[in-house]
C-alpha positions in Angstrom: -42.3 -18.3 -22.5 -40.0 -19.8 -19.8 -39.2 -23.5 -19.9 -41.7 -25.1 -17.5 -39.4 -28.0 -17.0 -37.0 -25.7 -15.3 -39.3 -25.3 -12.3 -40.0 -28.9 -11.8 -38.7 -30.8 -8.7 -35.6 -32.9 -9.1 -33.0 -30.2 -8.9 -29.9 -30.9 -6.8 -29.8 -28.5 -3.9 -27.0 -30.2 -2.0 -28.9 -30.0 1.2 -26.3 -32.1 2.9 -23.5 -29.6 2.1 -23.4 -26.5 4.3 -22.9 -23.2 2.5 -19.3 -22.0 2.8 -18.7 -18.9 4.8 -15.2 -17.7 3.9 -13.1 -15.8 6.4 -11.4 -12.9 4.7 -7.6 -13.4 4.5 -6.5 -10.0 5.6 -5.8 -9.2 9.2 -8.5 -7.1 10.9 -10.7 -6.9 7.8 -13.3 -9.7 8.2 -16.1 -7.3 9.3 -15.7 -4.9 6.3 -18.3 -4.7 3.6 -17.9 -6.6 0.3 -16.7 -3.7 -1.7 -14.0 -2.8 0.8 -12.8 -6.4 0.9 -12.8 -6.6 -2.9 -10.7 -3.5 -3.2 -8.2 -4.7 -0.5 -8.0 -8.1 -2.3 -6.8 -6.2 -5.4 -4.1 -4.5 -3.4 -3.0 -7.6 -1.4 -2.4 -10.9 -3.1 -5.0 -13.3 -1.6 -2.5 -16.2 -1.9 0.4 -14.7 -0.1 -1.6 -12.2 1.9 1.0 -9.5 1.0 1.5 -6.7 -1.5 4.3 -5.0 -3.4 3.2 -1.4 -3.8 5.2 1.0 -5.9 5.2 4.4 -4.4 5.6 7.2 -7.0 3.7 10.0 -5.2 6.9 11.9 -4.1 6.3 14.8 -6.5 3.2 16.1 -4.6 5.5 17.8 -2.1 9.1 17.6 -3.5 8.7 17.9 -7.3 10.5 15.8 -9.9 12.4 13.4 -7.6 15.4 11.6 -9.1 13.9 8.7 -11.0 10.6 10.3 -11.4 11.6 13.0 -13.9 9.8 11.1 -16.6 7.2 8.8 -15.2 6.2 7.6 -18.7 9.8 6.4 -19.4 11.0 5.3 -15.9 7.9 4.0 -14.2 5.5 2.5 -16.8 7.9 -0.5 -17.4 7.7 -1.2 -13.7 3.9 -1.1 -13.3 3.2 -4.7 -14.5 5.4 -6.0 -11.8 3.7 -4.1 -8.9 0.5 -5.2 -7.2 -0.5 -1.6 -6.7 0.6 1.9 -7.7 0.6 4.6 -5.1 0.4 8.0 -6.9 -1.4 11.3 -7.3 -4.4 11.9 -9.5 -2.4 14.3 -11.8 0.1 11.5 -12.7 -2.7 8.9 -12.9 -4.7 11.0 -15.4 -1.9 12.3 -17.5 0.4 9.3 -17.8 -1.0 6.0 -16.5 -2.9 4.1 -19.3 -6.5 3.2 -18.4 -5.8 -0.3 -19.7 -3.5 -0.9 -16.7 -5.2 -3.5 -14.4 -3.0 -3.0 -11.4 -4.8 -1.5 -8.3 -4.5 2.2 -7.6 -3.8 3.8 -4.2 -4.5 7.5 -4.5 -2.7 10.2 -2.5 -5.5 12.4 -1.2 -3.7 14.6 1.4 -1.5 17.6 0.6 -1.1 21.3 0.8 2.5 22.0 1.6 5.9 21.6 -0.1 9.4 20.8 1.2 9.8 24.6 1.5 7.2 24.7 4.3 6.0 22.8 7.4 5.1 19.4 5.9 2.6 18.4 8.6 0.3 21.3 7.7 -1.8 19.2 5.2 -5.4 19.0 4.4 -7.6 16.7 2.3 -6.8 17.7 -1.2 -8.9 15.3 -3.3 -12.7 15.0 -3.2 -14.2 11.5 -2.6 -16.1 11.9 -5.9 -12.8 12.0 -7.8 -11.6 8.8 -6.1 -14.8 7.2 -7.2 -14.4 8.5 -10.7 -10.9 7.2 -10.9 -11.9 3.7 -9.6 -9.2 3.6 -6.9 -8.8 0.8 -4.4 -7.6 2.9 -1.5 -6.9 6.5 -0.5 -3.7 7.5 1.3 -3.5 10.2 4.0 -0.4 11.4 5.7 -0.5 11.3 9.5 2.0 13.3 11.5 2.0 11.8 15.0 4.1 14.2 17.1 4.2 16.8 14.4 3.3 20.4 14.7 -0.1 19.8 13.0 -0.7 16.3 14.5 -4.3 16.9 15.4 -5.2 18.3 11.9 -3.6 15.3 10.2 -5.4 12.8 12.4 -8.7 14.5 11.7 -7.9 14.4 7.9 -7.5 10.7 8.2 -10.7 10.1 10.2 -12.7 12.2 7.8 -11.4 10.0 4.9 -12.2 6.9 6.9 -15.8 8.1 7.3 -16.3 9.2 3.7 -14.4 6.2 2.3 -16.5 3.7 4.3 -19.6 5.3 2.9 -18.5 4.4 -0.6 -16.5 1.2 0.1 -13.0 2.7 -0.4 -10.4 1.8 2.2 -8.1 4.4 3.8 -4.3 3.9 4.0 -2.7 5.9 6.9 0.9 6.9 6.1 2.9 7.6 9.3 5.2 10.5 8.7 8.3 11.0 10.9 9.8 14.4 11.4 13.6 15.0 11.4 13.6 15.5 15.1 11.6 12.4 16.0 13.1 9.1 17.1 12.6 6.3 14.6 12.2 3.5 17.1 9.6 0.8 17.8 8.1 2.7 20.7 7.2 5.6 18.4 5.9 3.4 15.6 3.8 1.4 18.0 2.2 4.7 19.1 1.7 6.0 15.6 0.3 2.9 14.0 -2.0 2.0 16.9 -3.5 5.5 16.9 -4.2 5.2 13.2 -5.7 1.8 13.6 -7.8 2.8 16.6 -9.3 5.7 14.6 -10.3 3.5 11.7 -7.5 3.2 9.1 -7.9 0.0 7.1 -4.1 -0.5 6.7 -1.0 1.5 7.6 2.3 2.3 6.0 5.2 2.7 8.3 9.0 2.4 8.5 11.0 -0.6 9.4 13.2 -0.6 12.6 15.7 -3.3 13.2 14.9 -3.5 17.0 11.3 -4.4 17.9 9.6 -4.2 14.6 7.7 -7.4 15.4 6.1 -5.6 18.4 4.9 -2.9 16.0 3.1 -5.4 13.7 1.8 -7.5 16.6 0.2 -4.5 18.4 -1.4 -3.1 15.3 -4.8 -4.8 14.6 -4.8 -4.0 10.8 -2.1 -4.8 8.1 1.1 -2.9 8.1 3.0 -2.2 4.9 6.7 -1.3 5.2 7.8 2.0 3.7 10.9 1.8 1.6 12.4 5.1 2.7 15.6 6.6 1.4 17.8 4.8 -1.2 20.1 2.2 0.2 22.2 -0.6 -1.6 20.0 -3.2 -3.3 21.0 -6.1 -1.1 20.3 -4.0 2.0 16.9 -3.0 0.6 16.0 -6.7 -0.1 17.2 -7.6 3.4 15.0 -4.9 5.0 12.0 -6.1 3.0 12.7 -9.7 4.0 13.0 -8.9 7.7 9.9 -6.8 7.6 7.6 -9.4 6.1 9.1 -12.2 8.3 8.4 -10.0 11.3 4.7 -9.5 10.4 4.5 -6.8 7.7 1.9 -7.5 5.0 4.1 -6.3 2.3 6.1 -3.3 1.2 5.5 0.1 -0.4 8.8 0.9 -2.0 9.7 3.8 -4.2 13.3 5.1 -4.3 14.7 1.7 -3.6 13.1 0.4 -6.8 13.0 3.3 -9.3 16.5 4.6 -8.2 18.1 1.2 -8.4 20.6 0.5 -11.1 18.2 -1.9 -12.8 14.7 -1.0 -11.6 12.8 -3.7 -13.5 15.1 -6.3 -12.1 14.8 -4.8 -8.6 11.0 -4.9 -8.4 11.0 -8.5 -9.5 13.6 -9.3 -6.7 11.4 -7.5 -4.2 8.4 -9.6 -5.4 10.4 -12.8 -4.8 11.1 -11.7 -1.2 7.5 -10.6 -0.4 5.4 -13.2 -2.2 7.7 -16.2 -2.2 9.7 -15.7 1.0 12.9 -15.8 -0.9 16.0 -15.0 1.1 17.8 -11.7 0.5 20.8 -13.5 -1.0 18.8 -15.5 -3.5 16.7 -12.5 -4.4 19.8 -10.4 -4.9 21.2 -13.2 -7.2 17.9 -13.0 -9.1 18.4 -9.2 -9.3 21.9 -9.7 -10.7 20.7 -12.2 -13.3 17.9 -10.1 -14.5 20.1 -7.0 -14.6 22.7 -8.8 -16.7 20.0 -9.9 -19.1 19.2 -6.3 -19.7 
């Protein structure tokens, strides 16, 4: 029998205290459902509002990239220092331990290799597999200006529709062809199209001139793509400028796992992204951690 005392008057309902209605911390995400917000809050740190994603999905179109020959040896030591891993389902199932509590962003588009036209992609992963794998977001490549621009945009919108049905956000990854100008005008176009058609956040490249106009004109969070390997101090400087100019974090791959000391590098990147550390101080941290082995 229930305790009858428990239903007597005299409880404190705090009628004089209005119920809190928390505004979600992430740009453009306040109207999303609870499940969407919860997944995004596992990708983006609610305190800093930013993320350090570790991109290791390169093999889906270019095979065993330098630094990714052995994911079990080279990447697993980095995973605890990332907020999120961006990878394929093959690597997730075969190598990443299920005990890892970091959020997963799953690559779901594909279909061509570096030997063919890269923009000719389709959706390559069923939504049911994303659900089974308990991922926090699904990444789709979008080729604005590419040969198969329309198909890639439709790929993204389909994943937005399906993902919204099940509470999984869609990350649009802006791809830039060799013949395209990497300038703020192009990235304003590419990121705005993705946001207008429903992407929940967007990965794009940094440009030194006008990047703040890219982040300002995009109504959802932008995460900076790391791009090709550059010297460590330069990479830290790029990350610092990106977040200071409105990016909600970085998604770095080669500039971390191809660094001379990858574990030290990802911790230096975290200092820049989450603690607003200057590139010089972050590089000094990198050198200290590197020397400590």
